[in-house]
KEVOVEX-846471 format. One record per residue (C-alpha): residue number from 1; x, y, z; residue in one letter. Coordinates in steps of 0.05 Angstrom, whole numbers, plus 5000, padded with zeros to 4 digits. Example, Ala and Ser with C-alpha at 12.3 -4.5 7.8 and 13.67 -1.06 7.14 Angstrom:
! KEVOVEX-846471
+-----+------+------+------+------+
| seq |   c1 |   c2 |   c3 | type |
+-----+------+------+------+------+
|   1 | 5246 | 4910 | 5156 |    A |
|   2 | 5273 | 4979 | 5143 |    S |
+-----+------+------+------+------+
//
This chain:
! KEVOVEX-846471
+-----+------+------+------+------+
| seq |   c1 |   c2 |   c3 | type |
+-----+------+------+------+------+
|   1 | 3594 | 6794 | 2632 |    M |
|   2 | 3518 | 6768 | 2637 |    K |
|   3 | 3507 | 6700 | 2611 |    I |
|   4 | 3439 | 6666 | 2613 |    V |
|   5 | 3444 | 6593 | 2629 |    M |
|   6 | 3412 | 6528 | 2627 |    S |
|   7 | 3387 | 6524 | 2702 |    A |
|   8 | 3403 | 6451 | 2700 |    C |
|   9 | 3479 | 6466 | 2680 |    L |
|  10 | 3486 | 6503 | 2752 |    L |
|  11 | 3449 | 6446 | 2795 |    G |
|  12 | 3383 | 6462 | 2789 |    V |
|  13 | 3335 | 6393 | 2790 |    R |
|  14 | 3299 | 6409 | 2730 |    C |
|  15 | 3303 | 6366 | 2673 |    R |
|  16 | 3248 | 6323 | 2645 |    Y |
|  17 | 3275 | 6266 | 2695 |    D |
|  18 | 3289 | 6307 | 2759 |    G |
|  19 | 3357 | 6309 | 2755 |    G |
|  20 | 3396 | 6364 | 2738 |    D |
|  21 | 3460 | 6366 | 2685 |    S |
|  22 | 3506 | 6403 | 2736 |    R |
|  23 | 3572 | 6420 | 2699 |    N |
|  24 | 3628 | 6451 | 2734 |    E |
|  25 | 3668 | 6492 | 2686 |    A |
|  26 | 3595 | 6532 | 2668 |    A |
|  27 | 3594 | 6538 | 2752 |    I |
|  28 | 3664 | 6560 | 2750 |    K |
|  29 | 3642 | 6627 | 2714 |    L |
|  30 | 3613 | 6652 | 2763 |    K |
|  31 | 3681 | 6680 | 2778 |    E |
|  32 | 3685 | 6724 | 2713 |    T |
|  33 | 3610 | 6736 | 2703 |    D |
|  34 | 3542 | 6736 | 2725 |    Q |
|  35 | 3500 | 6676 | 2719 |    L |
|  36 | 3429 | 6680 | 2701 |    I |
|  37 | 3395 | 6614 | 2703 |    P |
|  38 | 3334 | 6601 | 2667 |    V |
|  39 | 3294 | 6534 | 2647 |    C |
|  40 | 3248 | 6540 | 2585 |    P |
|  41 | 3208 | 6480 | 2603 |    E |
|  42 | 3191 | 6501 | 2669 |    E |
|  43 | 3180 | 6564 | 2655 |    A |
|  44 | 3137 | 6538 | 2601 |    G |
|  45 | 3090 | 6519 | 2649 |    G |
|  46 | 3116 | 6445 | 2650 |    L |
|  47 | 3130 | 6402 | 2710 |    L |
|  48 | 3192 | 6368 | 2737 |    T |
|  49 | 3191 | 6307 | 2730 |    P |
|  50 | 3152 | 6301 | 2658 |    R |
|  51 | 3157 | 6255 | 2602 |    P |
|  52 | 3213 | 6266 | 2550 |    P |
|  53 | 3200 | 6303 | 2493 |    A |
|  54 | 3229 | 6318 | 2426 |    E |
|  55 | 3208 | 6352 | 2357 |    I |
|  56 | 3179 | 6319 | 2316 |    V |
|  57 | 3168 | 6343 | 2234 |    G |
|  58 | 3233 | 6387 | 2236 |    G |
|  59 | 3272 | 6431 | 2291 |    D |
|  60 | 3269 | 6497 | 2340 |    G |
|  61 | 3264 | 6536 | 2267 |    D |
|  62 | 3208 | 6495 | 2236 |    A |
|  63 | 3169 | 6500 | 2311 |    V |
|  64 | 3174 | 6568 | 2306 |    L |
|  65 | 3150 | 6575 | 2235 |    N |
|  66 | 3086 | 6523 | 2249 |    G |
|  67 | 3118 | 6470 | 2205 |    K |
|  68 | 3139 | 6413 | 2276 |    A |
|  69 | 3117 | 6398 | 2340 |    K |
|  70 | 3137 | 6388 | 2406 |    V |
|  71 | 3116 | 6321 | 2424 |    M |
|  72 | 3126 | 6275 | 2490 |    T |
|  73 | 3142 | 6196 | 2486 |    V |
|  74 | 3069 | 6191 | 2506 |    E |
|  75 | 3042 | 6225 | 2450 |    G |
|  76 | 3025 | 6302 | 2478 |    T |
|  77 | 3030 | 6362 | 2441 |    D |
|  78 | 3070 | 6408 | 2487 |    V |
|  79 | 3088 | 6465 | 2434 |    T |
|  80 | 3056 | 6516 | 2469 |    D |
|  81 | 3101 | 6504 | 2527 |    A |
|  82 | 3153 | 6505 | 2495 |    Y |
|  83 | 3140 | 6569 | 2456 |    L |
|  84 | 3119 | 6600 | 2518 |    K |
|  85 | 3191 | 6572 | 2552 |    G |
|  86 | 3230 | 6604 | 2493 |    A |
|  87 | 3204 | 6665 | 2494 |    Y |
|  88 | 3207 | 6679 | 2577 |    H |
|  89 | 3279 | 6661 | 2555 |    A |
|  90 | 3281 | 6708 | 2517 |    L |
|  91 | 3249 | 6764 | 2555 |    Q |
|  92 | 3297 | 6742 | 2607 |    V |
|  93 | 3363 | 6744 | 2562 |    A |
|  94 | 3340 | 6816 | 2533 |    Q |
|  95 | 3312 | 6846 | 2604 |    S |
|  96 | 3384 | 6833 | 2633 |    H |
|  97 | 3413 | 6854 | 2566 |    G |
|  98 | 3452 | 6785 | 2553 |    A |
|  99 | 3476 | 6789 | 2492 |    T |
| 100 | 3507 | 6700 | 2500 |    H |
| 101 | 3464 | 6659 | 2531 |    V |
| 102 | 3494 | 6574 | 2549 |    I |
| 103 | 3447 | 6513 | 2539 |    L |
| 104 | 3434 | 6443 | 2552 |    K |
| 105 | 3465 | 6411 | 2490 |    A |
| 106 | 3417 | 6356 | 2451 |    R |
| 107 | 3348 | 6377 | 2486 |    S |
| 108 | 3287 | 6401 | 2444 |    P |
| 109 | 3286 | 6467 | 2487 |    S |
| 110 | 3356 | 6486 | 2493 |    C |
| 111 | 3399 | 6440 | 2435 |    G |
| 112 | 3439 | 6475 | 2396 |    C |
| 113 | 3469 | 6452 | 2333 |    G |
| 114 | 3449 | 6379 | 2356 |    N |
| 115 | 3376 | 6355 | 2380 |    I |
| 116 | 3344 | 6296 | 2381 |    Y |
| 117 | 3303 | 6267 | 2316 |    D |
| 118 | 3234 | 6258 | 2343 |    G |
| 119 | 3234 | 6183 | 2340 |    T |
| 120 | 3256 | 6173 | 2415 |    F |
| 121 | 3317 | 6124 | 2395 |    S |
| 122 | 3371 | 6169 | 2419 |    G |
| 123 | 3395 | 6194 | 2351 |    T |
| 124 | 3417 | 6258 | 2342 |    L |
| 125 | 3406 | 6297 | 2279 |    T |
| 126 | 3432 | 6368 | 2264 |    T |
| 127 | 3376 | 6431 | 2287 |    G |
| 128 | 3371 | 6482 | 2343 |    D |
| 129 | 3311 | 6471 | 2401 |    G |
| 130 | 3257 | 6516 | 2404 |    V |
| 131 | 3291 | 6569 | 2460 |    T |
| 132 | 3358 | 6565 | 2421 |    T |
| 133 | 3324 | 6582 | 2348 |    A |
| 134 | 3278 | 6635 | 2382 |    L |
| 135 | 3349 | 6670 | 2406 |    L |
| 136 | 3391 | 6658 | 2359 |    K |
| 137 | 3331 | 6698 | 2313 |    R |
| 138 | 3343 | 6757 | 2360 |    H |
| 139 | 3419 | 6758 | 2354 |    G |
| 140 | 3432 | 6728 | 2419 |    I |
| 141 | 3502 | 6681 | 2408 |    I |
| 142 | 3479 | 6615 | 2441 |    V |
| 143 | 3533 | 6562 | 2453 |    T |
| 144 | 3509 | 6497 | 2492 |    S |
| 145 | 3546 | 6436 | 2539 |    I |
+-----+------+------+------+------+
//
């Protein structure tokens, strides 16, 4: 099976803080599946490292609907970069025929089911990140680690 996966889970140093989120269970999937790394935030044009960002005013669906924004802790609106990265991830999944995607938990881009609430306080709320919301709209199964 072809699985698109957050590049940070595979050890790529593309997290906002310049680190990775290497996950041995995710990497072990290489034994049975073809893993296709993607970092929607870098694909959207954001640098690594970069200021932390959270969705303010909703979740990824609200961003896709123009009802919420992705803002950095410094107050910069990075919504367009997150949207661009989400559409890139969708194109990667579709071009590889991937029906499953595994993304980094709690991220404003990749979170699935829970994301930070937009207050930069470490508080989680129910919802999906921008990329997850877009992928789900296109029938792709998304899980997070």
